C-alpha positions as CSV (number, residue, x, y, z in Angstrom):
1,M,-11.3,29.7,110.1
2,M,-11.1,31.8,113.3
3,A,-11.9,30.2,116.7
4,S,-15.1,31.8,118.2
5,Q,-14.8,33.2,121.7
6,Q,-17.4,32.5,124.3
7,S,-18.2,34.9,126.9
8,V,-17.3,33.9,130.5
9,E,-19.3,34.7,133.6
10,P,-17.3,36.1,136.5
11,F,-15.7,33.6,138.7
12,D,-13.3,33.0,141.6
13,L,-10.2,31.0,141.0
14,V,-8.2,29.7,144.0
15,I,-4.6,28.7,143.6
16,F,-3.4,26.7,146.5
17,G,0.4,26.9,146.5
18,G,-0.1,30.5,145.0
19,T,3.5,31.6,146.1
20,G,5.1,28.3,144.6
21,D,7.1,28.0,141.4
22,L,4.2,26.4,139.5
23,A,1.9,29.2,140.1
24,V,4.3,32.1,139.7
25,R,6.1,30.8,136.6
26,K,3.2,28.9,134.8
27,L,-0.4,29.4,136.0
28,L,-0.4,33.3,136.6
29,P,1.3,34.2,133.3
30,A,-1.0,32.0,131.6
31,L,-4.0,33.7,133.3
32,F,-2.5,37.2,132.4
33,H,-2.6,36.2,128.9
34,R,-6.3,34.9,129.3
35,F,-7.0,38.6,130.9
36,L,-5.3,40.2,127.8
37,D,-7.6,38.3,125.5
38,G,-10.7,39.4,127.5
39,Q,-11.4,36.0,129.0
40,I,-11.3,37.0,132.7
41,P,-14.2,39.2,133.5
42,P,-13.7,42.3,135.5
43,N,-15.6,41.0,138.6
44,S,-13.5,37.6,138.6
45,R,-11.1,37.1,141.3
46,I,-8.0,35.0,141.3
47,V,-7.1,34.0,145.0
48,G,-3.5,32.9,145.8
49,V,-3.5,30.7,149.1
50,A,-0.3,29.6,150.7
51,R,1.5,29.6,154.2
52,E,3.4,32.7,153.7
53,G,2.2,35.6,155.9
54,L,1.5,38.1,153.1
55,D,-1.5,40.3,152.4
56,D,-3.1,41.3,149.1
57,T,-0.5,44.1,148.5
58,G,2.4,42.2,149.4
59,Y,1.5,39.1,147.2
60,R,0.7,41.6,144.3
61,A,4.1,43.2,144.8
62,Q,5.8,39.7,144.8
63,L,3.9,38.7,141.6
64,R,4.7,41.9,139.8
65,E,8.4,41.6,140.4
66,A,8.2,38.1,139.0
67,L,6.0,39.0,136.0
68,V,7.1,42.4,135.1
69,Q,10.0,40.8,132.9
70,I,7.5,38.9,130.8
71,C,4.4,41.1,130.9
72,D,3.4,44.6,129.9
73,A,3.8,46.6,133.0
74,A,0.4,48.8,132.6
75,K,-1.8,45.8,131.8
76,L,0.0,43.7,134.6
77,D,-1.1,46.3,137.3
78,E,-4.5,46.3,135.8
79,F,-4.6,42.3,136.1
80,L,-3.2,42.3,139.5
81,Q,-6.2,44.4,140.9
82,Q,-8.1,41.1,140.4
83,V,-5.6,39.1,142.3
84,F,-6.0,38.5,146.1
85,Y,-4.0,36.5,148.8
86,R,-5.0,34.6,151.9
87,A,-2.4,33.1,154.2
88,L,-3.5,29.6,155.2
89,D,-2.0,26.3,156.3
90,A,-4.4,23.6,154.9
91,R,-3.4,21.4,157.8
92,K,-4.6,23.9,160.5
93,D,-7.9,25.4,161.4
94,A,-6.6,29.0,161.4
95,G,-7.3,31.3,158.5
96,W,-10.3,29.4,156.9
97,D,-12.8,32.0,158.1
98,D,-10.9,34.8,156.5
99,F,-10.6,32.8,153.2
100,A,-14.4,31.9,153.3
101,A,-15.2,35.7,153.9
102,L,-13.3,36.5,150.9
103,I,-15.1,34.0,148.7
104,K,-18.6,34.8,150.0
105,A,-18.1,38.6,149.6
106,E,-19.1,40.2,146.3
107,P,-16.3,41.3,144.1
C-alpha cells in the first residue's frame, strides 16, 4: 500500500544555529529532500539564524558549497531561493527587529 501525501500549508521554519554542523549536514539536506517531494510549498521560508555576519546571499552560497556534492545543483538553487538568513546572537538585543520584520513580512 502506498502512503498518502497530505498537502502542507506555507510555513516559516527557523533554524537557530543555522550555520552549525547539525543544520548543514543533517537538517538542511533533509529539508531539501522534503522540497524534492513537494512537501515544502513555494511560499514557505526556511530561516537560518546564527551569530555569523552573513546575509541571505552569503548564507545561500555557503549552503550551496556544502550541499552541491550530495544534491542536484539545479534543484538545489531552486530550494535555496526559499532559504534566508539573519545574523543574531540570542543573548543580545541587537538583530531581533530585523528577524521579526522577516517573519512578519509576506513571502
